[in-house]
Every structure is written in C-alpha cells, then in structure tokens.
C-alpha positions as YAML, in Angstrom:
chain: A
units: angstrom
residues:
- id: 1
  name: MET
  ca: [0.08, 0.06, 0.00]
- id: 2
  name: GLU
  ca: [1.14, 3.53, -0.85]
- id: 3
  name: ASN
  ca: [1.99, 5.63, 2.20]
- id: 4
  name: LYS
  ca: [1.08, 8.68, 0.65]
- id: 5
  name: THR
  ca: [4.24, 10.47, 1.60]
- id: 6
  name: PRO
  ca: [5.92, 11.39, -1.81]
- id: 7
  name: ALA
  ca: [8.37, 13.87, -0.23]
- id: 8
  name: ASP
  ca: [9.74, 11.25, 2.20]
- id: 9
  name: LEU
  ca: [11.71, 9.00, 0.05]
- id: 10
  name: GLU
  ca: [13.15, 7.03, 2.81]
- id: 11
  name: LEU
  ca: [9.67, 6.17, 3.94]
- id: 12
  name: GLU
  ca: [8.43, 5.42, 0.44]
- id: 13
  name: THR
  ca: [11.29, 2.92, -0.25]
- id: 14
  name: TYR
  ca: [10.97, 1.19, 3.32]
- id: 15
  name: ASN
  ca: [10.08, -2.59, 3.39]
- id: 16
  name: ASN
  ca: [10.63, -5.45, 5.36]
- id: 17
  name: ILE
  ca: [12.76, -7.62, 3.35]
- id: 18
  name: THR
  ca: [11.97, -10.90, 5.65]
- id: 19
  name: ILE
  ca: [8.31, -10.67, 4.38]
- id: 20
  name: PRO
  ca: [7.10, -11.97, 1.01]
- id: 21
  name: THR
  ca: [5.62, -8.82, -0.65]
- id: 22
  name: VAL
  ca: [3.59, -8.19, -3.83]
- id: 23
  name: PHE
  ca: [4.52, -4.92, -5.31]
- id: 24
  name: PHE
  ca: [1.30, -3.95, -7.44]
- id: 25
  name: ALA
  ca: [1.12, -1.10, -9.88]
- id: 26
  name: GLN
  ca: [-1.09, -0.02, -12.41]
- id: 27
  name: SER
  ca: [-0.07, 0.60, -15.82]
- id: 28
  name: PHE
  ca: [1.13, 4.18, -16.43]
- id: 29
  name: CYS
  ca: [0.73, 5.32, -12.82]
- id: 30
  name: ALA
  ca: [3.85, 7.36, -11.60]
- id: 31
  name: LYS
  ca: [4.58, 4.58, -8.88]
- id: 32
  name: THR
  ca: [5.23, 2.02, -11.30]
- id: 33
  name: ALA
  ca: [8.97, 2.59, -11.82]
- id: 34
  name: LEU
  ca: [9.45, 2.80, -7.93]
- id: 35
  name: ALA
  ca: [7.33, -0.36, -7.29]
- id: 36
  name: ALA
  ca: [9.44, -2.29, -9.92]
- id: 37
  name: HIS
  ca: [12.78, -1.26, -8.43]
- id: 38
  name: LEU
  ca: [11.70, -2.01, -4.89]
- id: 39
  name: ALA
  ca: [10.75, -5.42, -6.10]
- id: 40
  name: SER
  ca: [14.09, -6.09, -7.96]
- id: 41
  name: ARG
  ca: [15.86, -5.15, -4.68]
- id: 42
  name: HIS
  ca: [13.56, -7.51, -2.58]
- id: 43
  name: PRO
  ca: [14.69, -11.20, -2.01]
- id: 44
  name: LYS
  ca: [10.99, -12.27, -1.56]
- id: 45
  name: ALA
  ca: [8.92, -10.04, -4.09]
- id: 46
  name: LEU
  ca: [6.74, -10.27, -7.07]
- id: 47
  name: PHE
  ca: [6.11, -7.45, -9.03]
- id: 48
  name: VAL
  ca: [2.49, -7.06, -10.77]
- id: 49
  name: ASP
  ca: [1.76, -4.31, -13.50]
- id: 50
  name: VAL
  ca: [-1.89, -4.35, -14.52]
- id: 51
  name: ASP
  ca: [-4.42, -2.07, -16.38]
- id: 52
  name: VAL
  ca: [-6.99, -0.62, -14.14]
- id: 53
  name: THR
  ca: [-7.99, -3.83, -12.38]
- id: 54
  name: GLY
  ca: [-6.06, -7.19, -12.07]
- id: 55
  name: GLY
  ca: [-7.62, -9.96, -14.44]
- id: 56
  name: SER
  ca: [-7.16, -13.74, -13.82]
- id: 57
  name: SER
  ca: [-3.81, -13.93, -14.93]
- id: 58
  name: ALA
  ca: [-2.49, -11.42, -12.42]
- id: 59
  name: ARG
  ca: [-4.55, -13.46, -9.72]
- id: 60
  name: ALA
  ca: [-2.89, -16.60, -10.60]
- id: 61
  name: LYS
  ca: [0.29, -15.08, -10.26]
- id: 62
  name: ILE
  ca: [-0.22, -13.45, -6.95]
- id: 63
  name: GLU
  ca: [-1.70, -16.57, -5.47]
- id: 64
  name: ALA
  ca: [1.12, -18.81, -6.92]
- id: 65
  name: PHE
  ca: [3.47, -16.64, -5.47]
- id: 66
  name: LEU
  ca: [1.98, -16.52, -2.06]
- id: 67
  name: GLU
  ca: [1.60, -20.23, -2.15]
- id: 68
  name: LEU
  ca: [5.23, -20.84, -3.03]
- id: 69
  name: SER
  ca: [6.38, -18.43, -0.36]
- id: 70
  name: GLY
  ca: [4.41, -20.32, 2.33]
- id: 71
  name: VAL
  ca: [2.02, -17.28, 3.14]
- id: 72
  name: PHE
  ca: [-1.11, -19.77, 2.61]
- id: 73
  name: ASP
  ca: [-2.41, -22.71, 1.21]
- id: 74
  name: SER
  ca: [-4.94, -22.98, -1.27]
...
C-alpha cells in the first residue's frame, strides 16, 4: 500500500525484506517505476503491473507467489 508521503523518499522506499511482498502497480502510474525498483531489490517479491483491475492471470500469479512463499495454502 502506498503510504501517501511522496516527499519522504526514505519512508516511501521502506520495506521489510523478510516478508514476502507483492508490489502492485497500475500501468502508466507514476509509482510503477518505484514499485518495479523495490521489487527488484527485495529477495521475496513479486512485481505485478496491470491495467485498471487485475484479471485472472494477475490473480493466478499472486496466488502462486503467496503459496510458494508459504503465506497461505489453497
């Protein structure tokens, strides 16, 4: 979730690398580059870029990531 503090780069880029995290961005959003960058530096991350709403493909990717990360069982 975006923390709504664009002037505070340290807070905007904070994340706990021990927690599996989905970095979600909507196509053409100004935060897409930040989400992709943070996901590339996070050892347990998935970056998902979708248009307006996530479809079944995005949902399947997120569910598989969470299951493989041990977050939940289906």
